[in-house]
N, C-alpha and C positions, 0 to 999 in steps of 0.2 A: 177120434183124435184125442190124445192126452192133453191135460192142462199144460204140461211142459212144452209139448210141441206147438200147441195153439198160441202160446205166448213167447215162443222162442224168438230172440232178436228184438223183443220189445224194449224200447228205451224207457228209462225211469225218469227222464227229465221233462216230461210233458208239463205244461203250465197248469197250475191248479190253484183255486181259491182256498183250498182246504188247509194249506200250510201258511196262511197269512199270519203276519205278526199280530200279537195281541198285547195291549198295554198292561203293565203290572197292576194297574188299578182294578182290573177285572179279575174276579175269582175264576179259577179254571173249572167252572161248572157250565156245561154246554147244553143248550136247549133251543128249540124254536117252536112257536105255536103250531106250525105245520106238522109236528110229530103226531098230533092227535087225528084219529081217523073217524070222521063222521059223514055218513052218506045214506040218507033215506032209511036209517035204522038197520041197514044190512050188517053193520059191524056188531050188532047185538046177537047175531046168529052164531058167533064164535064166543066161547066163554071168556076170552081175553078182554080185559077192560081197555078198550081202544082209546080211552081218554085219560088213562092214569098218569101219563107224563105231565100233563097240564095241572093235574091235581097236586102232584108232588111240588111243582113250582109254586102253586098258590099257597100251600102249607108253609113252605120255606119263607115266602114273603111275609105271611102273617106272623111268623116267629121272628122276623127282622133279620134273618141271616143274609138274604139277598134282596136285590131290587132289580127292576128292568135295566138299570144302567150299569150294573156291575157283574153281570154274567155274560157269557160268550154266546152269541147267536150262531147257531149251526147253519151250514150251507149244504144244499143238496149235492150229493155226489153226481158228477157228470158221467156220461158213458165212458169217456176217456179215463176217468178215475177208476171206474168199475173194472175196466179191462186190465188193470194192473193184476187182477186175480181172476176175474170171470172170463169164460170163453165167449167169443162173439156168438157162437151158436146158442149158448144158454140165454144170453140177453135177448136174442131174437125170439126165443121161445116165449119170453115174458110178454111178447106182443100178441099172444093168444089168450083171450079171457079164460078159456077152459084150463089152461096151465096155471094161471094165477088163482083160479077158484080152487084147484087141487092143492096148491102150496099153502094158501091161507086157510083152507078148510072152511070156506064160505061158498057153498055150492051155487047160490043164485048169481054170483058174479059171472058165471059162464054165459048168462043171458044178456049181459051188458056190453055195449060197444067198448072196445079196448081203450079208446081215448079217455073214457070216463074212469075205467079201471086204473089207467096210468095216473090220472090226475087225483083221484080220491083215495087210492090204496097204495100204489107203488111210489108215488112222489113222497108221501109221508115216510115210507120205509127208506127211500133213498136219502131223505134229509136226515133221518136218524143215523144212517150209515155214514154220511158225511160228518155228522157230529162225533162219531166214534173215531174216525180218522183224525179229525181236528184235536180231539182229546188226547190222542196218543202223543202228538207233538207237545201239547201243553204239559202232559205228565212229565216228560223228560225235562222240560224247561223249569217247571215249578216244583217237582217232586211228587205231585198228585194231580189227578183230574177225574172228574165224574161226568160221563154223558148220562143225562137223565133218561135217555132211551137206549136203543141198541141192544146188543147181546143176542144176535140172531144166530145162535150156535148150531142150528141144524142145517144151515146152508153152506155148501162148499162151492168150489169154482164152477161146477157144471150141473149142480142140481139143488133145488130148494125143497122145503118141507116144513111142517110144524109151525106155520105162520112166519117162516123165515125165508125171505126172497133174495136177500143179499148177504154176502159173507163178510160182515163188518169187522169181525175179530181178525180174520185172516188179512183183510185189507189194511187194518191199522198196523199190524205187525209188518207186513210187506212194505208199506210206505216208510216205516221207521228204518227197516233194514236197508232200503234203497236210497234214503234221503238224509239220514241223520248220522253223522259220524259218531263212532263209539257205541252204536247200538247193533250188536251182532248176536245176542242171545236173548230169548224171551221165555218167560214161564207163564202159562195159562193156568189159573186156578179157577176151575169151573164148579161152582156150588149151586147151580140150578138143579132142580129135582130130576131133570132129564139128562141123559148122556149127551155130551156135546159132539155129536158125530160129524158135524160139518167141518169145524176147524181140525178135528182129528183126521179126517180124510185128506184135507189140504196139506197137513204137516206130517203125514205118515212116514215119509222118508227124509224128513228135514231134521238133522241133529241139532240145529240151532234152537229148536223149540221144545221145551219140556212141558208136558201136559199132565196136570193133576185133575182128576175128575171124580167127584163124589155125587152119587145119584142113586135113585131107586132102581134096583136091578130088574124089577118086574114090569116097568112101563116103557112106553115109546122112547126111543126108537129101537132099542135092542139090536144095535148095529155091530155085529161081531167082527166084521172086517175093520171098522173104524177103531174098535177097542185096541187093536194092535199098536196104535199110536200113543196110548196112555202109558206114561211112565209110573204114575202113582194112581192106581185104580182102587176106589173105595166104594163097594157096592152095598147099598143099604136095603134093609127089609121094610115091608109095609109097616107104617105106624111108628117108625123110629122117633124117639123123643129127645128133648133138649140135652140131657146129661150125656147120653151116648154120642149124640151128634156133635156137640161142641168139643168133647174130648177127642173125637176122631179128626175134626177140622183142625184143631190146634196141633195135634200130633203130626198130622201129615203135611200141614202148611209149613211147619218148622222143618220137618224132614225134607220136603221138596226143596226149600230154599237153602238148606244146608248141603244137599246133594249137588245142586248146580246153582251157582250164583248168577242170576240173569242181569241184564241191563235194564229190563222193563218187566213189570208184572201186569198182565191183563187179567182182571178179576171179574168174572161173570157172576154177578150177585143176584141170581134169580130168587124171587120171593114165593115161588110155587112150592116151597118146602113147608109153608104155613099150614098148621092144623086146619083141616076142613077144605083144603084146596081140591077142586074136583078132578084134577089131573095129576097132581104131585104124589099123593098117597102117603105123605109123611105127616108127622104130628109135632112140628116145631112151633113154639109160642112166638108171639111178637117180640118178647124180650130176648128170646133165643136168637132171632134173626139179627137184632141190634147187636148182640154180643158177638155173633159170628163175624159180622162186618168189622167190628172192633178188633177181633183177633187177627184178621188178615191184614188190616191196615197197620196194626202195631208191629206185626212181623216184618212188614215192608219198611216201616220207619226205623226200626231197630237196626236194620242192615243198610239203611240209606239207599234203598232201591226205589226208583219211581214206580208209581202204581196208577193204572187206569182202571176205573170201575165203570161197568155198564150194568143196566138194571134187569135185562132179560125177562124171563117168565114170571108170572104171578097172576092168578086168575080169580081173585076175589076183590070186591070193591074196596076192602079195607087195606089192601096192600100199598096203595099210594101213601096213606098215613104212616105206615110202617117204614117205607123207604125214607120219607121225610124225617121221621124220628131217628132213624139210623144216621142220616147225614148230620142232623143236629147233634147227636151224641158224638160222632167223630170230631165235630168242631169243639164240643165241650172238653173232650179228652186231649185236645191239642194235636190231633192226628191230621187234620186239615185246617186251612185258614191262613191268614196273612203270616202268622209266625212260622208256618211250614215253608213259605215261599222263599225265605231268605236262604242263601247258600251258594255254593260254587256252581251248581248246575244251572243257574238262571241264564236265560238267553240274552244276548246283546241285541237281538233283532226286535227292540221295543221302541215304539214311537208314542206320540201323544194322541193316537187315534182313539175314537170311541170303540167300544167293544164290538159294535156291529160292522165296523169298517173293514174292507178287504182291498182297498184301492192300491195299497202298496204290496200286499201279500202275494199277488199273482206273479210277481217277479222274484219272490224269495222261495223258490220251490226246492232248492237243493242246498244242502250244507256240506 
């Protein structure tokens, strides 16, 4: 059954906590401690640093940019939320530990009862997915938003892979298309070292979504079918360094946004481009990553286009520090922060709630 057929007739008005109103005193940085995966050391069997998201938050707190009281607490995406994109058949397959072990590339998971796999592995991924959906709405309201997790760009509506079990990028865009007036075009700028074949498969025939993808041509997933969805394809060679990389990022980011003006940019800011990454195969310096993010945010701000950033891949312990340094740089450059929140696009759905509250939001699911 195709994705279209499986979701035919589905209503977009289901009640959800993910589009709750958030007070303007909160920075549109989304996170929850449940993002981090820790379970008997099994997470160490994958090169991914399964605790990097908490480390990013700790560094940002130490630098005084954020506190527990002024960032947005993510909520877990429910099955009804996930069905906006995913097929019921795919979600049912995740109830088999063998399937989850294959998707996450952690073989011992296949020996664990699925209730443990759900609680210790999939719930953190669903919470990050909820965070991306929440950040999409925040980006439209505030001009920018960052989900400190997410970026599961290898997952599509009916299949996962590469540590990606839920299609958070597709979900964030579909939620915006269905629920927020004035959002009818999106551009995905995917700068993870790997091809973003998940969202590419989901939007293959959707002219509302423009995809720019810059990746190492020689590594996973090498999905030729999905490449047909890429409107700006930049394939890199092994060991590409800062000068060439940043030149291409700036040239093609500007070109993509000049070619089609979107209502929202979804920026997949993977740090697996870092020199020495065991899976990325590129040679970008920490300073190069910080500059890359600045280039993309500056291009968005210059045009007045809301931008949602997700952190995606990054397989070295030092990537958390680099992500935090990049966010701090964006703030220093005036590309994020309170001064960016002022403007015509701010939402009227603002109350005096705490950042963690959703008691009103469940009723505010459609605009």
